[in-house]
Phi, psi and omega in degrees: 000124179298139177286121181238143179285137182291133183246127180268061186265190169077228179303133179282165184305313178303316184297319183286330173297321179288321173302313183294319183299317176295316185292319178306323182288331184285327175295312181299333176274353181083028190241010179292144181226123182240023176096190180283345182270157177303152184291326180289321176289324183292314180301313183296326179287316182305317181297310171312318179287340169308335179254014180295150183293337181263139189286324185295326176293313177303314190283328171301314182296323181301310182298315176304307181298326176291325174296321183284342170054230188300338174294339179263355192303304180315303182296320178298314178297325174298316187292351169290345171258014177298138176304319177289107183312321176301304179301318178299316182290312177299320181288322178297323177298317180294311178303326177299330181270352181289135182250100171274139182271090186294325180243140175238156187298337183281347182292149184286165179306322182288321177295308180306325177290308185298331183252010174302130187054024182312308185298336181271347185289156172291173180293324179292329180282324179291321174302314183300317172309311187290321184294317176310305184303317189280320189259318189273321180263345172045248183304314178297340185253010181298311181293316179296321175304310177299323174307308179294331180287328180280325186237014171289133185290334181276114176305318184289324180289324175301311180292328178286332173292320174300315181300318177303325176290310187292339178274345181293143175302135185299136179284169174297155185304328177293339177259354179299315182309311180294322179298317183296315181295325180290319175299317187291311181293330182281334186243359179301130181097338187275139182263354176306148183300307181307319177295320187295321173298318182284328180285320177295325174296323173294311181306318181303322187293319177276328184214091187308315188298306177307311180303316178300318182297309185305316185296315184306312183293320185294321177293314181302322186287326181288312183297322179290340179279332179232138175285157174306331185267023182298163174317160180304313183298322175289321182285338172296317184293314180307306181300315182302309184303314180297317173302312181300320180285327177293314182294327173296326183282322175300314181297327171286006178068021178258072188297315192295319175295325182292320179291325171304320183291316179303317178303328180290327176292318177309318185295339183247012179275119178285155187274076187221135190300300189298313179308312182288331175298313183292327178293310181298317179303331177289321181286324174295321177301329182258005175057036186271068200290319179299328179287316177304317178303319183293319177298310184298320179291323186291321188244037192294331178292320179287327172296310187295336187261359187228125179296327178289334169286327177291321174298325178288328172286327175298316176303315180297323176293320181295314173300326178296332186101001175269082183290333181298302183295326173312308179296328177293313174301316186296320179296314176297323179290322185287335186267355174280143172292127181272000183152175189295316181256083197298314184300320177296317186297315182291330177289323177301312181298317184300320182287326175290325173301313186301306178300332182276353176094006189269071192287316181305310175302315177299323182291316181300317183285329174301309187294330175294323177292311178306317176295323191250342182280166173295135176307330183256002187284157173308320178298315179282330176304304174318305194299322186288324182292311177297314179297324179296333180277330183288314177302314179302326182290337183266010180067019176260063190288330178294315183295319179301319176293316174305320182296321181287327183297338173295326178281319182303313176309309181300319176307319186292330183269342194225100181303308185298342184289331177301314181287328180291316181299319179299321184292325178271015178058037171235078173315132176297336179290320181292320184298314178300309178312316177296320173305312181293322182297317178291325175295321179297322176300320187288316171301328180296308185300333179275003185057028175265093188291325182295316172299314176304315175293324181293322180288319187292327177292327175291324182290314182291332177287333175281320178217098180289358173251017175296104187296319178302322179291319180297321177293316182300313178306314181291337180260016170294132174282158174053045175276145173279166193294329184287315178296316188302316182298313185299318180295318186294318173302320180296315179294321178290324181294319182293325173302311185303307190299316187294322184290326181294325179293327180283323179300328180284323187213091187281010184250039184241096179298330178305315179287320177304315184293324191283319179300315183294318187293315174306303182289318179297342182253000182233251175210162181139211183280096181288325172301321173293317180302321171303308183300320174289324177293322174298319175300318178298325177286328179294326182280340176216074196293341189253014176279116184295327185294320173292326170285325180298316184298310180309316181294326181289323192287329173296316177294326179297334181265007182063020172265084190288327185292323174288330176297315176295321182305306186280331174292321176303318177291330171296318181293329172293318179284315177237073182300349179279335186281119182297314183292323171299316181294318177300311180295317184300313180305316184293326184283329183293315187300311181299317184302307184296325180286330177288330180291317181293334184279346184277137178292145182294000000 
């Protein structure tokens, strides 16, 4: 094709902008008209004519595309990459003139605020606006997010918006029809890749077989359009699509096809520690053992030099049932030096191991820090506190008390340590109280009631507002009237203390949680306990301990359905927690018992 200089004749820029704005509104209202030909055929022909040899043909095509406005947007954006410089230049010019109404009168105030000045924002700011619609507003933000996906000039941002929608938690079946309708109405007719992904997502829900066929073509097209060595942002989109498709295939019981897709992910996986850890964990979740082996072999040097990767591989072997090999990899990981500041690095590894459910290996790392770190260092102090709670969760209360006793003994010898502990938000009174409480739990398990009460009395003397101690005192059997009243007075005083702290600073999830946990497990205003527990969850939605408290409060009201709902979420976040699992089992049994007790 002969290279020609682009001529900006015909309609003026202002005239084109007005036409585009009008056409965009017409499309939104469903009144666009492209003649008797199908829209794709007609627009494609016009775009080809942008590169015609004759100026009059080029100009007429440009003016016709201007009149189509937003209806031609998708095709024009694609044409910006055309090999014919004339077509690409004219398409880019037309796209530049399109004025999309990002905000509509029907939008909520939150949406209007989120999309304020969207057109003039940087790409990063526009991405943040998309994330706000997807994460904060969710269903209320779906239609405007689809609007951005369809008309955002950046193809990459459009794809990232679709990824955000696909990553959202599936709505309840009763709400799915509205979700499908919103996506279909917003994106119908759009030929952009991101739009097609979401339309295929809707199709898959109603017709899985047809949806899988669509996804196979869409993923193939996307991989063909971008190389495995594509820039990082494009590579992330590729990886997401492949994972999404693999999970769909697994759900359809097409495991062999899913493994083929997973192997394509291995080819696109960068040699980067955090990404490799997350990738192997995803493969373990789906029991893709052959692919795990391929990853370990392909990146063997990186695995051999990094404790977290070796631990991840150890976990894979353990889940696979090969305990002997799992221990070998875990031993190799433990013997590796994790970095220049060894104690801090080991503490981080221990916390990560615990959060991943690898409790035995995390305990060994914790104990290494205690044995080899400075006794008064922040790392050792934090380690003693965290390890004691881990041991308590596993009903190893004697050991939990011993771990804290080492810190309490230090406090008795070192006055300045009191101030340091307060500074890092571990008041000495709370540490002493927890030590006595763990010892009391141990004696309770041994049915030594006298020693249990002795330790609880020492605990409450150390910290009269320790909720766990007050709950244990409240549940003591065979209390005389005087002692029971003393316990009730302590509970009342602690509840008032928590409410006073919240009056001073109402943004403390831990204090809302303490109040709710105390009242929800003893007596008092259960409705307020639920209210406070919900507030704590709102402030920190992914904390399993806060969800656990909210579940306990609902159970106190005999609302076991709600208790199971929130305890299940807590169990998903912390599947390794024995106490959370036990409570969930209790609520399920209580719900079944309540159903059996109801008359037919």
